[in-house]
N, C-alpha and C positions, 0 to 999 in steps of 0.2 A: 429641521428638528424632527427626528424620526418618531418620537413619542406623540407629537401632535398629529403627524400623518396617520399613525396607527389609530388614534382616537377618532380622527375624521373618518377613517375606513369603518370603524366600529359603528359610528352613528349612521353613516350612509347605508351600511348593510342592514341595519335595523329599521330603516325607513323613517328615521327621525329627522325632521326638517329643522328643528331648533330646540334648544334646551334652555330653559329659564333657571337661573341660579337662585336658590332660596336666600332670603335675608338671613345673615349670620345671627344665630341665636342659639343658646344652649337648649332652648325649649323646642326648636324646630329641627327635625331630622332632614338630611339632604334627600332630595328627590332622586330616586334611582329608576331610570326608564326601563321598561320591560323589553328585553332583547329577544329576538327570534333566534333561538339556538340552532335551528335547522339552517337558516340563512347564514349564520356565522360559520357553521361547519362547512357549508358549501364554499364560502369564501376562503376558508382555510385550505380546502382541497385545491382550489384554483391557485392559491399562493404556492402550494406544494408543487404543482405543475409548472408554475413560473420558475421556481427554483431549479427544477430538473432541467428545464430548457437552458437556463443560464449555465448550469453545470456542463451541459453538452458543449457549450461554447467556451468552457473553462473560465467563466466569469464567477469565480468562487466567492469573492468578497461581496459582489452584488447579490449573489444567491443567498447568502447567510441570513440577512434580515427577513427575507420572505420565508425561509425555512423555519426560523425561530418563531415567527408569528403564526405559521401554519400549525405548529404543535400546540399553541395556545387556543386557537380557534377550533381545531379538530384533535383534541387530546386523546381520543380513543382510536385514532387511525394509526396503525403501526407504521405505515409507509412514511407518514410525516416525520416520525421520530427516526426512522431509518435514514431518510434523506439528510436530516439535520446531523445525526451522528456521523454519517459518512463525510459530510462537509467539515465537521470539526477535525476528523482524522486527516483529511486533505490539507487542512490549515495547520496541521501539527499540534492541535489542541487535543492530545491523545486522551488525557484524563476525562475531559468533558465528553469526548467522543464515546468512550467506554460507558460512561454514566448514561448517556442518552440511548446508546445501543442496547444496554441492559433493560431500559424502559421499553424499547421496541420488542425485545425478546419476551417480556412479560405479557405483551399483547398478542404476540404471534410466536409461541415457543418452537414451532416446527417450520419456521421460515428459514430455508437454508442460507439465503443471502445475508440475513442478520447474523447467523452463526459463523459464516465465513468471515464477515467483517469484524466480528468480535474476536475471532481467532487471530486475525491479522493484527488487530489493535493490541491484544495481550502479548503477542510476539514482540511488538515494538517496545512494550514496557518491560520485556524480559521475563514475563510470567509464562514460561514455556509449557508448564503443565496445564494451565488454564487454556492456553492456545491449542494444545493438543486435544483437549476435551471438546472444545467448540468445533474445531475443524473436523474431527472424527464424527461428531454428531451430525454436522451438516452433510458430510459425505455419505452418511447412511441414508439420508433423504435424497440426495442427488449425487450420484457417483461420477457423472460425466461433468467434471469441472477441473480442467487442467490447472488453472490458477490455484484452486484450493488444494489440489494434490501437491503442487509445487510448494505452497506455504507449509503444508504438513511435512513434506520432506525436509524443509529447512528447520522445522520444529524438532523433528526426530534427530537431526544432526546436532542441534543444540543440546538435546537430551542424551547425547552420546549413544545413539542407536543407529549406527551407520548402515546396517543392512536394511532396516526399515526405511531409512532415508532413500537409499538407492531404489528400493521397490516403489516408493511413492513417486519419485522423479520419473522412473521408467513408465509408470502408468500415465503420468501427465504427458510425456512425449508420445506415447502410443496413441493417446486421444487426439493430439494435435501435433502433426509432424513438423510444423514450423515453429513450435515452442522451444526454441533453442536453449533458454536458460535451464530447463530441466535436464537436458542431456549434458550441458556444460557442468552442472553441479554433480552429476554422476562421476564425471572426470575428477572433480575436486575430491570426492570421497575416495575413489579408487586410488588416487595418488597418495593419500594419507595412509591407505592400507598397504602401500608398497607395491601396488600393481601398476607400475608406470606405463607398461605397454598398453594395457587396457585404457588407461587415462588418455594416452596419446591418441589412440584410435577414436575415443569419444570426441576429443577436441577437433580432430581432423574432420569427423562427420559434421560437427557443429559448423565449422567453417564452410563446408559444402552447402549446408542449409542456408547460412547467412554469412557471407564473407565480409560484411561491413561491421562486425562486432569486435571490439578491442579485447574483451576479456578472454575468449578462447584462444585468440592469437597470442596474447602474452603468456597464457598458461602453457600453450604448446611450445612457445619460444624457450621458456624456462626449462621445460622437460627435455627438449632436444639439447639445449646447452648443457644440462647436467649429465647427458649421455655422451658428451664429447663433440656434438655437432655444433661447434661454436659459431661458425659463419652463418649457418642456417638460422640458429637461434637469434643472433644479433639482427639479422635481416627481418625476421618476424617481429622481434621486439620493437624495432624502430617503426615498423608499419603499425603495430598495435598502438603505440603512444601517439602516432600521427592521427589516429582515429579519435582517441580519447586519452589525453595526458594525465587524467586523474589516476590511471592505473600505475603510474610511476610512484604513487604514494602508498607506502606499506600500510598505513592506518586505513586507507580506503580499501585496500585488499582484505584486511581483517574484517572490516564491516561487511564485505561481500562474501564472508564465510570461507576465505582461504585458510587452510589448516597450517599447523606449525611446520610440517615438513616442506610444504610448498612455499611457505613464507621464507623459510631459511634458504632454500635454493634460489628464490627470487631476489633476496638481498644480495647473495653472491653474484647473481646475474646483473643486477642493477649497479653493482660496484665495479664492473668492468669499465675501462676507460671509455670505450665506445658508448656504452649506455649512460655513464655518468655525464658525458658531454650532452647527450640528448636531454636527460632529466634536468640538468642545470639550465639549459636554454629555456625549457618550459617554465622553470621556477622563476626565471628573470622576467617572464612576460607579465604584463599587468593583468 
């Protein structure tokens, strides 16, 4: 019973060995023990650290009760709220996550990690303007953040600002040369702009950086197929789906920001007999 355990922790922290319950009577007020707020806060910070350690081992469900209690014991500590908000987002409780992260922001308005997390959460909710504001604000504080630059690029893309998206992606890749998703998305944007050769060059570079990723391989396969290199396209497409067959699902591609032009060419590509056989086989699998 978690509530009982939390109460036990409260009492132990306050140094209370026993609590006598008063006789029930309208004339008698319940006895409220005097708690040591400093000790409670220290316990809250310890619970926060416990939650962080569990997060590092991806034990999110176990971390959540500790993180929740930490915010109650140390309500003025922004890190406690930040950890809890991040956990909610991880557990796909985005509304709760935003609410808690906004609380953290009120305690530490210039903490870039909170702003980046809020920007990502707003993006998930489809509030792209709010996402942009938080991400840009965070990057003013800490420019060296490939993930935040990548998230901002995705946000610009959703706000129909492709040139800004490319610039943000390229900055992310420049800061971290193994961060292939940024360069991959430059290819996505350039393909939509009709710059197929540039897009192909980007995806080829991504494959050189990390040849075990399905997305750039499938995108390159579609681009080559659309240019008449049918056999090479089919070969790459089969290899891509062998890595991750989710990329054979058009809805999944849309969720990964594939644009209308590339989606249209991908549908044609996947409708070939060779690729239809591959996709059908994966769909039959449990």
